[in-house]
Steps between C-alpha positions, in 0.01 A plus 500: 500500500449179696132514422579529133737201518232299672252586232746391232564174683133429525453568132789260416354239731161543324666449165677185625166366630329564166803334324484194727135457412618385159711224666832586341822297510751464786695819411194717552425354841860538613494864384196560715669332802819698460294820479343426838841407650649828392253673733554238779148366451581146609145403578378632170782311324398181681140554387623540144692169533186331614312625194803413285511135620123474462493636143825328380529180711848385419822390661661826389241709677510307825878494513506876456246537779714289732811696417309818578405374849850383566646837405273654768622244758173313528618140482161353599319687222770397247464136594126539484536621143673181399249281685203690354652464154514122535134497600388746232701365210477128579690299234602818319751585773683166450778664306866511580522878540229516769661237723846652451375843617308345789805301615730798460262703720500240779879469477535877521294517817710214652216245479719214369259218583221678318726553199602132500136394514423726206787360294393142574136571425594660170730214398225246579229681302677662211601309181867404507570667175358831626699518819869512409570832661304388805725197544810715473372750759395223737847342481657836577255560786570164661873543469472828682235429763429126500640198684692212353182294455330794329788545259492128416127518433554796270771318311271200461225723384726654238608161377139387487428802288787407262371147459145620450622721220683205333210262515259765388714554189531119441284264710679201337841608641527204736846609620338815640237291672774284658674808635176644627415177680850483650457854629170415669640178643773704668224689695330184622148623433321187379196682370706729285709207374188304402355803331813543285506128417141501397549803281813341344349166409198668351715606202498190280773472236404574137467185291546132575873478461715368777762771479236758597394295801840413647536812715130521573471154649766584760266765642257218589784294645620785718142571600450143612829492686413819682165355614668182619819627659431856608130508555478136609176445319517155333146512366566838331826369351316191372236726344770708331657192337157373392416830332836523328467145359157586361637808316787327318400364158634149548397392155772725357761497776537445868728579791630194685622717781147619579365145515790385717468788746133435537567135567779569745267732690266206553789277602604754767140507612517120529231456240669235279186399307450864395861525391465178291184633351671824388796315348277246336288776344821671380627182335164428345449847352853616415776247569852624537829332595542714807156404633578128460833539675363691797202265535729198495731665753204561730386141483861383547521708816184343623632153414230408249706292256199369306380855439850596381498215253159596369613859459816399319291289261274795429805723459655268244173453313480873466867551399677171405799687358598639843818306588514665841162355600613151395818542705315616810249214471782249464691654794191459709485127420870460567463669836226250577730211401271413209771416246266322265256793484788742450649291219158482332465881521844551346408266215177689433683833521771417246241352266325833463523646148573854627690599816626839600815367680565141374866507609405561862257211491748259347767600755259451789401154367860399465592635844205300642619173349855569620370563850311169476834328424381349171781529251330310219190718508714810506707381206184428302371850577821654369470297183138613453612857554781463248244384244341842537807722530872465453592801711850495645364545855313170469817320398698660785229409750485139378877462514507640852222259597691206359820601674361551847346249742131511575402626846364219717221567748627479856339302772331666789771382740769651283317832495505514876878436527732783563756659273787305653341165410438623145865596468624155610279323249540538122224701342222284364493486127511283192831368369749554779757257352749610222353245258152651526637851476689394185175363362326831563791684338462282189131576473564873553773494233260334260250782561762763428592324170137471398438863592796628301407290201139621512598866530757482213275309268156632595594865562838583346453871567471441874869521555493672833276225643742238368791684669299508824452123474865438431610711793265313735634171355860608562420600861326168551806308376726700721273429801541124451845503660371366828446151360711493183872514439665827419609381157147389408359830613755703303433291193126547530536876548732521200254306288220747587729800438571372153132537426503864619468761225733788434365848554572748219392854428312576182328789334158532350300770329239701692177590325268781610121496501492580129709189423807696396850429625606743771841363605669201646497343844733250666379185671645180639437170334601142585667264258470133599760243396268342241438846347871573483557170314245603243707809420859379427615842397482612863791269593705636213430854615601406853828365378563816298428720805741299712767535235434873476538544878819300505643706220418825672639375830826356346577781255536263202777236460809730500552591871403213717683633807340840457172330426533285820579806711214690351270201548608478872440871542157464339425204725592700811290792381204270432511326836295777659229494237171331544485159329140556405585828321777327302273220399234749399749692285612180333141406425434844351800468273393154402150618425624785282721264302212258470 
């Protein structure tokens, strides 16, 4: 019986051998191997595996061979299968499945260092997009068997993999490059950091529009700062700036920050001629206000006044409408005690046909003349300004100027005296006597009168500005009590108050975008005394309203006692009401009647 079984087995083996001669697929070879294992023919099964891996050299075949050896407790042979597979297959074995099985085998036999080496080798040689499962397994492996440093390395590797995916999908995603660089900078590996920077700046923005370049140019800036501050390589940082400046199309746009950082690098390296050369090239090829300001500030720090003046002249030739540049230039001359040069600059500035902030320039010129103590020049400046504009603020400023004494420059000895000596002496100033203060008050009062007349005649709709002027005038008259009698002050204040308008509430129609009426809105208006005189019916209406209120309060002419009692009661009830609300109600009633 056993002989017969042996004969049948030999015949089956012969059939398998003839079948294998046709080089069938994996299932046929595994059927042959399982046949041998059913009869405990381990050596024959191993021989079949050898033929199998020779005929079908693939990761699948070698992995099955290694599992076979491990199942028969031959760890060395199993490891040899994986190693022989890498030699036999070459680049074909660089797939995720092979390294996963190899690492799992080493982990199973407690060879953790070998498994870690396999994971790291695989992550370094496989494409990032083809190793997602490998990253996941490696993280789990390190969490279970690795140290803290190993876990951190794995986390870094996984984040690197994420960033590589993002930049592979969109190389122009500069935010992803910034995050990637920040990750590498946290590791401190300068070679890796340089590699990422070089890869990032190699992706030029599409098109010559500044909005595409704004994020990109900061990669170059961060690259240069890394070389200077972290790596300590000034020459490399200088080369980075030079390359970045060559890439920017300066004929279309430029980046002042890039020029300035390159120049400041040379200043820190104590190479002032090189810094001046960079800034001069910037101003010659693509002038910008920020470049002029920083260059002037640099020369100011170095104390080169003549260079500052030359730069200001170039600045104003390039942009004569820049009021800030005129102001800074004049302030420089004032600081140098060059009053004549400063005055000439102010004259040139206000004579420009176009200025972006003329009001600031005029104010600075007036303040300069006030600081010089020249009242006549200041007054002429105000008159020239009033020829251009009749704004209420100009009138208020002129009136304040006429009312106050001019500051007098103190002597050097007085500046060195203490606070006690200054308190004993009267403050220096113009017009300390009551007569001179009265003269100033007369001039200020004349300004208020001129201003009110100009506003009412030249701009009758500017009622709020006129009210503002009258209120300032009233406050001025009330403040004259220190050198005038109380009766005179009260009379002056009363005279101004008579010019004050009466505020009333009115209604007007609201129109929508289509020009159709969509309702009514309330607003406050001012009625000046001259306007009230032009409408005599208003006085008649006021008298009628007073008569109506008296009639309602007195109950007619029949019961004077009852009316008086009722009127007293109403007066007591009305004591707690707000006077402004009562006045507003009366004005509403008057407006409705009107």
